[in-house]
LODOGU-738608 format. One record per residue (C-alpha): x, y, z; residue number from 1. Coordinates in pm, 1 decimal. Each point is the difference from the previous one (the first is absolute). Example, Ala and Ser with C-alpha at 12.3 -4.5 7.8 and 13.67 -1.06 7.14 Angstrom:
residues 2
<<1230.0; -450.0; 780.0>; 1> <<137.0; 344.0; -66.0>; 2> 
This chain:
residues 348
<<11994.8; 9986.2; 10600.4>; 1> <<-172.6; -239.6; -216.5>; 2> <<-312.0; -145.9; 166.8>; 3> <<24.1; -294.0; -226.7>; 4> <<340.1; -114.8; 139.4>; 5> <<-175.9; -53.4; 356.6>; 6> <<-155.0; -383.4; 115.2>; 7> <<-379.7; -11.6; -110.5>; 8> <<-116.6; 31.4; 348.2>; 9> <<178.7; 316.7; 114.4>; 10> <<-98.8; 132.5; -392.9>; 11> <<-356.4; -42.7; 126.7>; 12> <<31.5; 175.8; 302.6>; 13> <<143.9; 327.0; -171.6>; 14> <<-278.0; -60.3; -247.0>; 15> <<-314.3; 21.8; 304.8>; 16> <<180.6; 287.5; 163.6>; 17> <<-68.3; 225.5; -340.0>; 18> <<-293.6; 185.1; -120.8>; 19> <<-193.5; -175.9; -320.5>; 20> <<74.2; 320.0; -169.0>; 21> <<364.0; -47.0; 26.5>; 22> <<-40.7; -391.6; -64.5>; 23> <<-214.6; 134.0; -306.6>; 24> <<316.9; 218.4; -150.5>; 25> <<277.9; -277.7; 116.9>; 26> <<-195.3; -280.9; -240.2>; 27> <<102.4; 171.1; -278.4>; 28> <<319.7; -22.5; 66.8>; 29> <<39.2; -323.1; -132.6>; 30> <<-182.8; -350.1; -73.0>; 31> <<190.1; -139.0; 290.2>; 32> <<-144.1; 271.2; 254.8>; 33> <<-360.1; -51.1; -126.2>; 34> <<-15.2; -336.6; 26.2>; 35> <<176.0; 48.5; 362.6>; 36> <<-246.1; 237.7; 107.2>; 37> <<-279.4; -213.2; -125.7>; 38> <<101.1; -290.1; 190.0>; 39> <<-81.7; 195.0; 335.0>; 40> <<-334.7; -107.2; 151.2>; 41> <<-130.8; 324.2; 15.7>; 42> <<-320.4; -146.6; 252.3>; 43> <<-47.4; 375.5; 157.4>; 44> <<-130.0; 151.0; -280.5>; 45> <<-406.1; 46.1; 9.3>; 46> <<-46.2; 209.4; -385.0>; 47> <<120.9; 133.7; -292.1>; 48> <<-228.6; 341.2; -12.8>; 49> <<-37.8; 170.8; -303.4>; 50> <<-52.2; 361.5; -39.3>; 51> <<-105.4; 60.1; -356.6>; 52> <<64.1; 362.4; -33.1>; 53> <<265.3; 234.7; -134.7>; 54> <<243.3; -120.1; 142.0>; 55> <<-97.7; -347.1; 10.9>; 56> <<112.8; -147.4; 335.8>; 57> <<77.5; -360.8; 138.5>; 58> <<-3.1; -7.9; 363.9>; 59> <<93.0; -320.6; 146.9>; 60> <<-170.4; -57.0; 328.8>; 61> <<126.1; -194.3; 324.0>; 62> <<-183.9; -213.4; 221.4>; 63> <<13.9; 293.5; 269.5>; 64> <<-184.0; 222.3; -255.1>; 65> <<184.9; 271.4; 115.1>; 66> <<361.2; -14.1; -201.3>; 67> <<-27.5; 17.4; -345.7>; 68> <<243.8; 43.1; -347.7>; 69> <<-113.8; 219.1; -255.8>; 70> <<117.3; -56.9; -368.1>; 71> <<-127.0; 264.1; -223.0>; 72> <<-3.2; 47.8; -367.1>; 73> <<52.1; 325.2; -195.4>; 74> <<-3.8; 129.3; -336.4>; 75> <<205.5; 302.0; 86.7>; 76> <<341.8; 15.9; 215.3>; 77> <<-38.5; 216.8; 316.3>; 78> <<229.1; 295.5; -50.8>; 79> <<193.9; -60.3; 276.6>; 80> <<124.0; -322.3; -81.5>; 81> <<364.3; 35.8; -181.6>; 82> <<49.8; -425.6; -102.4>; 83> <<-171.0; -309.3; -54.9>; 84> <<48.0; -300.0; -132.2>; 85> <<-79.9; -166.2; -315.2>; 86> <<-195.3; -335.8; -5.3>; 87> <<-170.9; -203.1; -303.5>; 88> <<-208.4; -311.7; 72.5>; 89> <<-160.5; -156.6; -261.2>; 90> <<37.9; 261.3; -257.4>; 91> <<-131.7; 277.9; 238.0>; 92> <<219.8; 250.8; 48.1>; 93> <<-15.9; 228.3; 369.8>; 94> <<241.9; 170.4; 254.3>; 95> <<-5.9; -75.3; 339.7>; 96> <<107.5; 172.2; 329.8>; 97> <<-35.7; -26.1; 370.1>; 98> <<-16.2; 220.5; 318.0>; 99> <<-282.3; 222.1; -101.0>; 100> <<-34.5; 246.0; 279.4>; 101> <<-400.8; 144.1; -31.7>; 102> <<-177.5; -168.6; 256.8>; 103> <<-143.9; -323.5; -164.3>; 104> <<266.9; -80.0; -291.9>; 105> <<327.7; -155.6; 102.9>; 106> <<30.7; -151.1; -363.0>; 107> <<-117.5; 89.8; -334.3>; 108> <<6.1; -117.2; -346.5>; 109> <<-12.8; 207.0; -277.8>; 110> <<-106.2; -71.9; -335.3>; 111> <<-169.1; 127.9; -380.4>; 112> <<-320.1; 86.9; 39.2>; 113> <<-96.3; -192.9; -304.6>; 114> <<139.0; -303.2; 207.2>; 115> <<-177.1; 71.1; 273.5>; 116> <<-253.7; -340.1; 40.6>; 117> <<304.5; -214.4; -88.2>; 118> <<228.3; 158.4; 254.1>; 119> <<-243.4; -56.7; 230.5>; 120> <<-91.1; -337.5; -92.9>; 121> <<405.9; -92.0; 76.9>; 122> <<36.6; 173.5; 355.1>; 123> <<-320.1; -190.4; 84.6>; 124> <<128.0; -356.4; -141.3>; 125> <<398.1; 72.3; 156.0>; 126> <<-187.4; 74.2; 335.9>; 127> <<-215.6; -289.8; -32.0>; 128> <<297.1; -253.8; -79.2>; 129> <<173.0; 161.0; 261.1>; 130> <<-199.6; 0.2; 289.4>; 131> <<-360.0; -99.1; -98.2>; 132> <<-29.3; -382.7; -6.8>; 133> <<-369.6; 77.2; -35.3>; 134> <<-0.4; 316.8; 242.8>; 135> <<-348.9; 156.9; -71.1>; 136> <<-45.3; 371.8; -201.7>; 137> <<-169.5; 290.7; 74.1>; 138> <<-91.8; 219.2; -303.9>; 139> <<-122.3; 340.8; 71.2>; 140> <<-61.5; 171.1; -350.5>; 141> <<-73.4; 407.0; -3.6>; 142> <<-10.5; 10.9; -376.5>; 143> <<-151.8; -243.1; -227.0>; 144> <<320.5; -12.8; -199.3>; 145> <<179.3; -153.0; 241.3>; 146> <<-125.5; -346.2; 50.1>; 147> <<242.6; -241.3; 9.9>; 148> <<-135.7; -385.7; 0.1>; 149> <<236.6; -170.7; 275.1>; 150> <<-88.2; -391.8; 52.9>; 151> <<12.2; 46.3; 403.2>; 152> <<-239.5; 275.2; -3.4>; 153> <<-250.7; -36.0; 283.1>; 154> <<-103.0; 355.0; 96.7>; 155> <<-132.5; 247.3; -250.9>; 156> <<-63.9; 343.1; 112.0>; 157> <<-94.3; 280.6; -240.3>; 158> <<1.8; 371.8; -4.1>; 159> <<-35.4; 108.2; -344.8>; 160> <<-200.1; 304.6; -77.0>; 161> <<-357.3; 15.9; -135.3>; 162> <<96.0; 113.2; -310.8>; 163> <<223.3; -276.0; 0.0>; 164> <<-291.2; -276.3; 48.2>; 165> <<-53.5; 5.5; -428.2>; 166> <<310.7; -205.2; 13.5>; 167> <<-194.7; -305.3; 123.8>; 168> <<55.7; -227.3; -263.5>; 169> <<398.6; -10.2; 166.7>; 170> <<-140.2; -86.1; 299.9>; 171> <<-232.2; -243.2; -135.3>; 172> <<317.0; -157.3; -178.3>; 173> <<177.1; 19.7; 350.3>; 174> <<-248.3; -198.1; 207.4>; 175> <<-1.1; -263.5; -233.7>; 176> <<333.9; -61.0; -56.0>; 177> <<145.7; -12.2; 396.5>; 178> <<-175.6; -238.7; 272.7>; 179> <<-276.0; 58.5; 171.7>; 180> <<109.3; 245.7; 272.7>; 181> <<-19.7; -12.8; 361.6>; 182> <<-111.9; 355.7; 37.5>; 183> <<-87.9; 297.1; -209.7>; 184> <<-104.0; 351.4; 49.0>; 185> <<-123.2; 250.3; -171.4>; 186> <<132.8; 420.9; 105.1>; 187> <<-309.9; 97.4; -268.3>; 188> <<-222.7; -183.1; -189.5>; 189> <<74.5; -121.0; -331.4>; 190> <<-252.6; -52.1; -297.7>; 191> <<-161.5; -319.4; 39.4>; 192> <<192.1; -398.3; -138.2>; 193> <<-197.9; -274.1; -150.7>; 194> <<-194.4; -194.3; 223.6>; 195> <<240.9; -292.5; -43.3>; 196> <<329.2; 196.0; 111.5>; 197> <<256.2; -132.6; 230.2>; 198> <<-50.6; 342.8; 174.4>; 199> <<-342.9; -128.4; 156.0>; 200> <<193.1; -297.3; 119.7>; 201> <<259.3; 161.9; 239.6>; 202> <<-42.7; -166.7; 366.7>; 203> <<15.5; 348.3; 142.6>; 204> <<-154.3; 341.9; -149.4>; 205> <<36.6; 355.9; 100.0>; 206> <<-148.2; 246.1; -208.5>; 207> <<21.0; 361.2; 169.4>; 208> <<-181.3; 223.1; -263.0>; 209> <<-245.4; -300.6; -128.5>; 210> <<-323.3; 253.2; -82.1>; 211> <<-262.4; -131.6; -192.3>; 212> <<228.4; -261.3; -126.2>; 213> <<-20.2; -190.6; 334.6>; 214> <<-336.1; -174.6; -117.5>; 215> <<158.0; -177.5; -337.1>; 216> <<315.0; -92.3; 199.0>; 217> <<-188.0; -156.0; 299.7>; 218> <<-207.3; -154.8; -204.0>; 219> <<305.8; -189.8; -205.9>; 220> <<213.1; -69.9; 300.5>; 221> <<112.7; -335.2; 51.0>; 222> <<253.7; 63.1; 313.8>; 223> <<13.7; -55.3; 341.3>; 224> <<7.1; 372.6; 149.3>; 225> <<-124.1; 366.0; -179.2>; 226> <<-5.9; 352.5; 153.4>; 227> <<-136.9; 253.7; -151.9>; 228> <<32.8; 370.2; 50.2>; 229> <<-203.5; 266.9; -139.7>; 230> <<-257.8; -239.9; -128.2>; 231> <<-308.1; 122.0; -153.5>; 232> <<-212.4; -324.9; 30.7>; 233> <<-409.6; -75.8; 29.4>; 234> <<-194.4; -187.0; 257.7>; 235> <<-91.7; -274.3; -280.1>; 236> <<370.5; -52.3; -99.4>; 237> <<61.9; -30.4; 328.8>; 238> <<-262.1; -263.9; 89.5>; 239> <<98.3; -197.8; -376.2>; 240> <<321.8; -53.1; 154.2>; 241> <<-87.7; -150.3; 311.9>; 242> <<-297.0; -187.6; -106.0>; 243> <<230.5; -192.5; -245.3>; 244> <<213.2; -62.7; 296.5>; 245> <<-279.2; -96.0; 194.2>; 246> <<-97.4; -210.5; -224.6>; 247> <<299.9; -184.9; -146.4>; 248> <<-65.9; 165.3; -314.3>; 249> <<392.9; 197.9; -11.8>; 250> <<266.7; 124.9; 181.2>; 251> <<50.9; -310.4; 139.4>; 252> <<367.8; 117.9; 85.6>; 253> <<-82.4; 303.4; 174.6>; 254> <<108.8; 55.4; 361.8>; 255> <<-37.8; 390.7; 37.5>; 256> <<-138.6; 323.3; -121.3>; 257> <<10.8; 351.7; 100.7>; 258> <<-196.3; 236.9; -221.3>; 259> <<4.5; 324.2; 145.2>; 260> <<-171.6; 283.7; -25.9>; 261> <<-308.1; -247.7; -68.5>; 262> <<-318.6; 191.5; 42.7>; 263> <<-285.3; -202.2; -8.5>; 264> <<-352.4; 174.5; -62.0>; 265> <<-193.4; -338.1; 187.2>; 266> <<243.4; -159.2; 262.5>; 267> <<-327.6; -209.5; 104.7>; 268> <<-81.3; -130.7; -283.4>; 269> <<324.5; -101.1; -39.3>; 270> <<35.8; -157.4; 345.4>; 271> <<-340.0; -172.7; -61.4>; 272> <<38.8; -183.9; -360.6>; 273> <<362.9; -92.1; 113.3>; 274> <<-124.4; -113.9; 372.9>; 275> <<236.4; 140.7; 175.2>; 276> <<14.2; -168.4; 372.5>; 277> <<163.5; 144.1; 347.5>; 278> <<247.9; -194.8; 185.7>; 279> <<-140.5; -268.9; 240.0>; 280> <<108.5; 158.9; 430.8>; 281> <<299.7; -270.1; 0.7>; 282> <<201.9; 170.2; -322.9>; 283> <<264.7; 232.8; 172.0>; 284> <<70.5; 193.1; -301.1>; 285> <<313.8; 217.7; 3.5>; 286> <<-56.6; 390.7; -146.7>; 287> <<246.4; -87.6; -276.9>; 288> <<144.1; -329.9; -206.1>; 289> <<320.4; 8.3; -224.6>; 290> <<9.0; -128.7; -336.6>; 291> <<335.6; -110.7; -74.2>; 292> <<125.9; -99.1; -381.5>; 293> <<295.7; 16.1; -197.3>; 294> <<47.5; 408.0; -49.8>; 295> <<-340.7; 38.9; 160.6>; 296> <<-80.1; 92.1; 340.4>; 297> <<-375.2; 141.0; 86.1>; 298> <<-214.1; 41.4; 294.6>; 299> <<-371.8; -110.9; 46.3>; 300> <<-161.4; 222.9; 214.1>; 301> <<-301.6; -89.1; 214.5>; 302> <<-255.9; 284.3; 43.5>; 303> <<29.7; 168.0; 335.4>; 304> <<-346.1; 147.5; 23.8>; 305> <<-226.7; -260.5; -175.8>; 306> <<16.8; -380.2; 68.3>; 307> <<242.0; -221.1; -191.1>; 308> <<-184.1; -211.6; -290.0>; 309> <<84.2; -269.9; -255.0>; 310> <<-183.1; -162.7; -248.4>; 311> <<36.2; -383.6; -103.3>; 312> <<98.9; -164.0; -295.3>; 313> <<-219.7; -287.2; -123.9>; 314> <<219.8; -226.2; 102.8>; 315> <<26.3; 124.7; 301.6>; 316> <<299.9; 195.6; -12.5>; 317> <<15.4; 356.5; 207.3>; 318> <<103.4; 280.9; -139.3>; 319> <<11.9; 319.0; 256.2>; 320> <<-137.3; 330.2; -150.8>; 321> <<-32.7; 357.7; 152.8>; 322> <<-207.1; 259.1; -224.5>; 323> <<-63.7; 325.6; 57.6>; 324> <<-36.9; 376.3; -162.5>; 325> <<350.2; 6.3; -62.6>; 326> <<137.0; -310.1; -112.7>; 327> <<-0.5; -390.6; -9.1>; 328> <<219.0; -295.4; 127.0>; 329> <<-51.8; -367.2; -97.8>; 330> <<243.6; -242.2; 156.0>; 331> <<-53.6; -406.8; -93.6>; 332> <<105.2; -241.2; 274.4>; 333> <<64.3; -365.6; -26.3>; 334> <<-274.7; -122.7; 254.9>; 335> <<-371.0; -71.5; -18.0>; 336> <<-297.9; 203.7; 175.5>; 337> <<-23.9; -326.0; 244.7>; 338> <<357.1; 13.3; 41.8>; 339> <<-10.4; 337.4; 119.8>; 340> <<-281.7; -53.3; 233.6>; 341> <<120.1; -330.3; 140.1>; 342> <<368.3; 112.1; 49.7>; 343> <<-0.6; 401.7; 30.9>; 344> <<289.8; 219.2; -126.1>; 345> <<233.1; -258.9; 128.9>; 346> <<-26.3; -157.5; -344.8>; 347> <<113.9; 287.4; -232.8>; 348> 
């Protein structure tokens, strides 16, 4: 039974009941079928996730984030697969097979090792053509030599080994080529990039093992939200950062900052120089506030054992701040101290 013999609305209904992995395979049967699949409005697609490792895996994420279709790219055919279909696109040769029965992969592309980058780009271009329509991409790279530059990438997660950090020039080139990222996460710290790198312009940045590099990265950060775990950072660096914000000399876009651990030698000095203020009695604060940005959801935690505090920028804007012997939380608000006093927490 040929799908193309049915009326268009019937074709569309049948296609919408199929999995994205099957649609990907079906698109290679003919140019007409490829265009038919593209014509369907795939509004339920949330994102295309790319896991740059061995094998390279593309995952099409649905809006409900529960269902996903996976296309794996491998350089070797699994031993239990007997037959594959040969495909050629723009001079690139590879094989396809479906119904791959492991836990995650339901479709697989087999390529020659030397053609890896070209084939991965071909697969992405086909997915973007069929389902993309400006669908954002997440790139999760676990190997320094697998960091494709897909133009719709908004999220970059790097899980490189420490010894691979020496390949930072590839990383520098990646961020310079890509649009400014909405979210960047480093599982492990990498060697520092140049001060004007677009890496520091990411809207939200999370580093899990920042170490002594936290000071350098924080001093160059130009985005909105930054979280540093495993940080080694001095009182002076924190004071310099917050004074620059307070006196409107830098960090104009900063909204949320968390540094942990932060073990200040002199909390009182920091509080005095930044002029910490306690909230008026009429302001009813919750125990936690949620900071919600694309791909970034964190919480600002008010202390339970000490009075909550805030500092004021020279233009009157308020920032909540929690500082103790374990960490620092800092959240910039959209209202002034005058509005806070007059209206209480209801203005948010």
